[in-house]
C-alpha positions in Angstrom: -76.5 56.4 -110.3 -75.6 59.6 -108.5 -73.0 62.1 -109.7 -72.1 61.4 -113.3 -68.8 63.0 -114.1 -65.9 60.9 -115.3 -65.7 57.3 -116.3 -63.2 54.5 -116.9 -62.1 53.7 -120.4 -60.9 50.3 -121.7 -57.2 50.4 -122.2 -54.3 48.1 -121.1 -54.4 47.4 -117.4 -51.0 49.1 -116.9 -52.8 52.3 -117.9 -56.4 52.1 -116.9 -57.5 55.6 -117.9 -59.9 58.3 -116.9 -61.5 60.4 -119.6 -61.3 63.6 -117.5 -59.1 63.8 -114.5 -59.6 66.4 -111.7 -56.6 68.4 -110.6 -54.0 66.3 -108.8 -54.6 63.0 -110.6 -52.7 62.2 -113.8 -54.6 62.4 -117.0 -53.9 58.7 -117.6 -54.0 56.9 -114.3 -52.8 53.3 -113.8 -54.3 50.7 -111.6 -51.5 51.3 -109.2 -52.4 55.0 -109.0 -56.0 54.2 -108.3 -55.1 51.6 -105.7 -52.9 54.1 -104.0 -55.7 56.7 -104.1 -58.2 54.2 -102.5 -55.7 53.1 -99.8 -54.4 56.4 -98.7 -57.0 59.1 -99.4 -59.2 60.7 -96.8 -62.6 59.1 -96.6 -65.5 61.5 -96.3 -69.0 60.8 -95.0 -70.5 57.5 -96.0 -74.0 57.1 -97.6 -75.9 53.9 -98.1 -76.2 52.5 -101.6 -79.9 51.5 -102.3 -78.8 48.4 -104.3 -77.3 45.2 -102.8 -78.2 43.0 -99.8 -74.7 43.4 -98.2 -75.5 47.0 -97.3 -72.6 48.7 -99.2 -71.9 52.4 -98.8 -70.5 55.1 -100.9 -68.0 57.8 -99.9 -66.0 60.6 -101.5 -62.2 60.1 -101.1 -59.8 63.1 -101.3 -56.2 62.5 -102.0 -53.5 64.9 -103.1 -56.0 67.5 -104.3 -58.2 65.1 -106.2 -61.6 63.6 -105.4 -63.3 60.4 -106.4 -66.0 58.2 -104.9 -65.5 54.7 -103.7 -67.9 51.8 -102.8 -67.2 50.3 -99.4 -68.2 46.8 -98.3 -67.5 45.4 -94.8 -69.7 42.2 -95.0 -68.0 39.1 -93.6 -70.6 36.5 -92.7 -70.2 32.8 -92.3 -73.0 30.2 -92.0 -72.6 26.5 -91.8 -75.6 26.2 -94.1 -77.9 28.7 -95.8 -81.1 28.3 -97.8 -80.8 29.8 -101.3 -82.9 29.8 -104.4 -80.8 26.9 -105.7 -81.2 24.9 -102.5 -79.1 24.6 -99.3 -75.6 25.9 -99.5 -73.2 24.5 -97.0 -70.3 26.5 -95.6 -71.8 29.8 -96.9 -69.4 32.7 -96.8 -70.2 36.3 -97.8 -67.0 38.3 -97.6 -65.5 41.6 -98.8 -62.2 39.8 -99.2 -63.5 38.1 -102.3 -63.9 41.5 -104.0 -60.2 42.0 -103.6 -59.4 38.5 -104.7 -61.6 38.9 -107.8 -59.8 42.1 -108.8 -56.3 40.7 -108.3 -57.3 37.7 -110.3 -58.6 39.9 -113.1 -55.3 41.8 -113.1 -53.3 38.5 -113.6 -55.6 37.5 -116.4 -55.2 41.0 -117.9 -59.0 41.2 -118.0 -59.6 44.9 -118.0 -63.2 44.6 -116.8 -63.0 44.9 -113.0 -62.4 48.3 -111.4 -59.7 48.5 -108.7 -60.5 47.0 -105.3 -58.2 47.3 -102.2 -58.3 46.2 -98.6 -58.5 49.0 -96.0 -59.8 49.6 -92.5 -62.8 51.9 -92.3 -63.8 53.2 -88.9 -61.8 50.3 -87.3 -63.4 47.7 -89.5 -61.7 45.8 -92.4 -63.4 46.5 -95.7 -62.9 46.5 -99.5 -62.9 49.8 -101.3 -63.6 49.9 -105.0 -63.2 52.6 -107.6 -66.6 54.1 -108.3 -67.5 53.7 -112.0 -69.2 57.0 -112.8 -71.5 57.7 -115.8 -72.7 54.1 -115.9 -75.9 52.2 -115.9 -76.4 48.6 -114.7 -77.2 45.9 -117.2 -80.6 45.6 -115.5 -81.3 49.2 -116.4 -80.2 48.6 -120.0 -82.6 45.7 -120.3 -85.4 47.7 -118.7 -84.9 50.6 -121.1 -84.6 48.1 -124.1 -81.2 49.6 -125.1 -79.1 47.7 -127.6 -75.3 48.1 -127.9 -74.1 49.8 -131.1 -71.4 47.2 -131.7 -72.8 43.7 -131.2 -69.5 42.0 -131.9 -67.7 44.0 -129.2 -70.6 43.5 -126.8 -70.8 39.7 -127.3 -67.0 39.4 -126.8 -67.3 41.3 -123.5 -70.2 39.2 -122.3 -68.4 36.0 -123.1 -65.5 37.2 -121.0 -67.8 38.0 -118.1 -69.2 34.5 -118.3 -65.7 32.9 -118.3 -64.7 35.0 -115.3 -67.9 34.3 -113.3 -67.5 30.5 -113.9 -63.9 30.7 -112.9 -64.6 32.3 -109.5 -67.9 30.5 -109.1 -69.9 33.6 -108.3 -73.2 32.6 -106.9 -74.5 36.2 -107.0 -73.7 37.1 -110.6 -76.6 39.2 -111.9 -77.4 42.2 -114.1 -77.1 44.7 -111.3 -73.5 43.7 -110.9 -72.6 44.6 -114.5 -72.0 48.3 -115.1 -72.0 49.8 -118.5 -70.3 53.1 -119.3 -71.2 55.5 -122.2 -68.7 53.8 -124.5 -70.4 50.4 -123.8 -67.5 49.1 -121.8 -68.7 46.4 -119.2 -67.4 46.5 -115.7 -67.9 43.6 -113.3 -68.4 44.4 -109.6 -69.3 42.7 -106.3 -67.8 39.2 -105.8 -68.6 38.8 -102.1 -70.4 35.5 -102.8 -67.8 34.0 -105.1 -64.9 31.6 -104.8 -67.0 28.6 -103.7 -65.6 25.2 -102.8 -67.3 23.4 -105.7 -64.7 22.0 -108.0 -67.1 21.9 -111.0 -68.4 24.7 -113.1 -71.7 26.4 -112.3 -73.1 26.6 -115.8 -70.7 24.8 -118.2 -73.2 25.1 -121.1 -72.7 28.9 -121.0 -69.0 28.5 -122.0 -69.1 28.6 -125.8 -66.2 30.8 -126.8 -63.4 32.8 -125.3 -61.0 35.5 -126.4 -57.7 34.0 -127.5 -55.7 36.2 -125.2 -57.8 35.4 -122.1 -57.7 31.7 -122.9 -53.9 31.8 -123.2 -53.7 33.5 -119.8 -55.9 30.9 -118.3 -53.4 28.2 -119.4 -50.4 29.9 -117.7 -51.6 31.3 -114.3 -51.9 28.4 -112.0 -49.3 29.4 -109.4 -50.4 33.1 -109.5 -54.1 32.1 -108.9 -53.0 29.9 -106.0 -51.3 32.9 -104.3 -54.3 35.2 -104.9 -56.7 32.8 -103.1 -54.3 32.2 -100.3 -53.7 35.9 -99.7 -57.5 36.7 -99.5 -58.7 33.6 -97.6 -61.4 34.7 -95.1 -61.0 33.6 -91.5 -62.8 30.3 -90.9 -64.8 30.4 -87.6 -65.6 26.6 -87.8 -62.5 25.0 -89.5 -63.3 21.5 -88.3 -66.7 21.5 -90.1 -65.4 22.6 -93.5 -64.1 20.6 -96.4 -60.7 21.4 -97.9 -60.3 22.0 -101.5 -58.2 19.7 -103.7 -55.0 21.7 -103.6 -51.7 20.2 -102.5 -48.7 22.2 -101.1 -45.1 21.1 -101.2 -44.9 22.2 -97.5 -47.1 23.9 -95.0 -49.5 26.5 -96.4 -48.3 30.1 -96.0 -49.0 31.7 -92.6 -51.7 34.0 -94.0 -54.0 31.0 -94.4 -56.2 30.7 -91.2 -58.4 27.8 -92.3 -58.9 25.2 -95.1 -58.4 26.6 -98.6 -61.8 27.8 -99.9 -62.9 28.4 -103.4 -59.7 27.5 -105.2 -60.4 27.9 -109.0 -57.6 25.7 -110.3 -59.9 22.8 -111.0 -62.3 25.1 -112.8 -59.5 26.6 -114.9 -58.8 23.1 -116.2 -62.5 22.5 -117.0 -62.8 25.9 -118.7 -59.8 25.1 -120.9 -61.2 21.7 -121.8 -64.7 23.0 -122.4 -63.7 25.9 -124.7 -61.0 23.8 -126.5 -63.4 21.0 -127.3 
């Protein structure tokens, strides 16, 4: 997957760490450090990534004497209806904003399985920039090479967490190429541009069989935080009169950042996840 140098290591979100930091970046960097790096560093030449239909690119960022790569996505497409492998999807939206929303939601849930994503303008165009996970393979590559994790209990726990998260955000493009695995067999979820759909129901409820107690506890306490995340990263709606609104009520008018009906609100799905796993 290109240059394989340093990689993320699973620790508390307050101290997401790098195994080997270049000069200028702290040995143990927090999510806030990485977000600052992505937002303010100088972006080098961009190169296409040969994976993904949204035409993402990769660039090296330099900031305060340190360098690290980032994935850049500018896609922001709306279609009133789109033919998919599952049928016709109404009000289709493929947007970089959902990447940032997914990351912010993972932070609230203290789910240390999503690399930092930030919003930034690149060559005059709004985009999401994500921390490049080095020294990693995709889960598709793992399956192709017939590799098995050394610790099945840890692996299964991570995979169950990814299933809960994908069901929560209703990610219609969750696939093995969007799961990265580092040398220590830590799983990182990437690319949520086709998530946060308006469907109130779960995509695959039968896949929800267990959940880490800490994650389940967070799911039961984050309603207001989740609402703010979705509102803050709501894509602009080019056809607001044609789109259904989600079942979310406000005590007053929605915040001014909302430019169209609330899309993809996961509050209803949180309730169903809690019921499904607690049953």
